[in-house]
C-alpha positions, 0 to 999 in steps of 0.5 A, spaced: 389 585 520 392 582 514 391 575 512 397 572 508 396 565 504 401 561 502 400 555 497 406 550 498 409 546 492 416 542 492 420 547 489 416 553 488 410 557 493 405 562 492 402 568 496 397 572 497 396 578 501 388 580 503 386 586 507 380 584 513 374 585 508 376 580 504 380 584 497 385 582 494 392 586 496 397 583 492 399 576 489 407 574 490 405 568 484 411 564 484 418 564 489 422 558 490 423 554 496 431 557 497 433 562 502 433 567 496 425 565 495 424 566 502 427 573 502 423 574 496 416 573 500 419 577 506 420 583 501 413 582 498 409 582 505 414 589 507 412 592 500 404 591 500 403 591 509 402 597 512 407 599 517 401 599 523 397 593 521 398 586 524 399 580 520 397 573 520 400 567 515 397 561 513 399 555 510 397 548 507 401 542 510 402 539 503 407 533 504 413 535 508 415 541 503 412 547 508 416 544 514 422 548 512 418 555 510 414 554 517 421 554 521 424 560 517 417 564 519 418 562 526 425 564 527 422 571 524 418 572 529 412 570 525 407 566 528 404 561 521 399 557 522 398 550 518 392 549 515 389 541 514 389 541 506 382 538 507 379 545 509 382 549 503 380 543 498 373 544 501 373 551 500 375 550 493 370 546 492 365 552 494 366 555 487 362 553 481 368 553 476 373 548 480 379 552 478 386 550 481 392 554 480 397 556 486 394 563 486 387 561 487 390 556 493 394 562 496 388 566 496 383 561 498 388 559 504 388 567 506 380 567 506 381 561 510 384 565 515 380 571 515 374 567 515 376 562 522 379 568 525 383 567 531 380 559 531 386 557 527 391 560 532 394 553 536 400 552 540 406 550 537 407 542 537 414 542 542 421 542 539 422 534 542 415 532 540 417 534 532 423 531 533 420 524 536 415 524 531 419 524 525 423 518 528 416 514 530 414 515 523 420 513 520 419 507 525 412 505 522 415 506 515 421 502 516 416 496 519 412 496 513 418 495 508 420 490 513 413 487 512 413 487 505 420 484 504 417 478 508 412 477 504 416 477 498 420 471 502 414 468 502 412 468 495 418 466 493 419 460 498 413 457 495 417 455 489 424 454 492 422 450 498 414 450 499 414 445 505 418 451 509 412 454 510 408 449 514 414 448 518 415 456 520 409 459 518 411 465 522 416 467 517 418 473 521 420 469 527 427 469 529 428 461 528 426 462 521 429 467 520 436 464 522 436 457 518 434 461 512 439 466 513 444 459 513 440 455 508 434 458 504 433 451 499 432 445 500 440 443 497 443 448 502 439 445 508 441 438 507 448 441 505 448 444 513 446 437 516 441 436 522 447 437 527 448 444 525 441 445 524 439 443 531 445 448 533 442 454 529 435 452 532 437 452 539 440 459 539 434 462 536 428 459 540 433 460 546 432 452 546 425 451 545 427 448 538 432 444 537 433 436 534 425 434 532 425 440 528 431 440 524 429 433 523 423 435 520 426 440 516 431 435 513 425 430 512 422 436 508 428 438 504 429 430 502 422 430 498 421 437 497 418 439 490 421 446 490 424 448 484 431 448 483 433 455 481 440 459 482 436 466 480 430 465 485 435 463 491 439 469 490 432 472 490 431 470 497 438 471 499 438 479 498 431 479 501 433 476 507 439 481 507 434 486 507 430 484 513 436 483 516 438 490 515 431 493 516 430 489 523 437 493 525 434 499 523 428 498 527 432 496 533 436 502 533 430 507 532 426 504 538 433 505 542 433 512 540 425 513 541 425 510 548 431 515 550 428 521 547 420 519 550 423 518 557 426 525 557 420 528 555 417 526 562 410 524 560 407 518 563 403 515 557 407 509 558 403 507 564 397 506 560 394 499 560 396 496 553 402 501 552 410 501 552 415 506 550 414 506 543 406 506 543 407 511 548 412 515 544 408 515 538 401 518 542 406 524 545 409 526 538 403 526 534 398 530 540 405 534 540 402 539 546 396 538 550 396 546 550 393 545 543 386 541 545 382 544 551 378 538 552 379 530 550 374 530 545 379 535 541 384 529 541 378 524 539 377 528 533 384 529 531 385 522 531 379 520 527 375 516 532 370 521 532 363 518 529 361 520 522 354 520 521 350 521 513 343 523 514 338 525 508 331 527 509 329 519 511 335 516 509 340 515 516 346 511 514 351 507 518 355 511 524 362 510 522 369 512 524 371 519 521 378 517 520 380 524 518 386 525 523 392 522 524 393 515 522 399 514 526 396 516 533 389 512 531 393 506 530 397 507 536 391 507 540 387 502 536 394 497 538 394 499 546 386 498 546 387 491 543 391 490 549 387 494 554 380 490 553 384 484 555 389 486 561 385 491 564 378 491 568 376 498 566 377 497 559 375 491 559 368 492 562 367 498 556 368 492 551 364 487 554 358 492 556 358 494 548 358 487 546 352 485 551 348 491 547 349 488 540 355 492 537 360 489 533 367 487 536 370 493 532 365 498 534 366 496 541 373 497 540 372 504 537 368 506 544 374 503 548 379 508 543 374 513 545 375 513 553 382 511 552 384 518 549 380 520 555 384 517 560 390 519 556 388 526 556 387 526 564 393 523 565 398 528 561 394 533 564 395 531 571 402 529 570 400 522 573 401 514 571 395 511 571 392 508 576 388 502 575 380 505 574 374 502 577 370 498 572 362 503 572 
């Protein structure tokens, strides 16, 4: 058996070939991340690999730069293994020199493949899950950008119209955004008038807010101590336009995510606290249930597993490792926040942990652990979740 380790870079990669005893056979110190570069890698393998020898290929998951090479190798009949960068880093720290080069990393990746043997082989993520993961992660980033833009709007409003925030504490609400898109300064509010504001508020809030709130807004605008600044007002308008665009993008992404997830025919949305979006995140991050032989492996993959630090007589606090997928961990966290309120089974687990003196977060962590075990069973049996009897 021979092992090919590939160190991934943005524009160039490096590769090293070792044999079963761990001896370095050859090193390809640099090849570009292009079709010509990939052909160069294949020629390197054909030149140094004996005809009857078996080959296993491993690469480090460095950002998104490994994806094209992994797909290229897969289409040519290879089964490349993508390694966690933490593993490669730990091997690098094993040495006393602490040196780091592309060549050294390529050799370390090959050695990691040799040491772990067949344990490194994992079934590939399904194509649907991979496509869905791209969209769900993009949605997370777009939501974060919307949040940042909303916070900046709030910061500017404290200078332009500070009283507005007291009347609309949730600036991301449809009513607040509708008013700000129509008028984002005290002068513009007064220019609209109470009747026009009433119409805007009634439409945005579906009848919940109307004349009284419009009257309050006009009163605050008349006595506002906000700064009159054309530049600040223009900055507000640009940020509001950005938020509007981001909201449209989120709507488009969520519709596409829901369609793709429905086509996957996995009943994870039946779990308490989930819907199509959270279920799609769980499905896409796990990728394929065949990658895990038991639920505890998914618990570790999500970073919910406990981490204990102990040395001699010192025993530290037990915390979540948080070494897995942050997207999966957050999706499970959000689902469990709702599940402990709406589902008797998960509520009983949470309350039992609280009665034992556990803080709220640790109690919720226990719920998250159990939630993943239930998720595993639902996916494995391909059967919708039915409420469980509290233990």
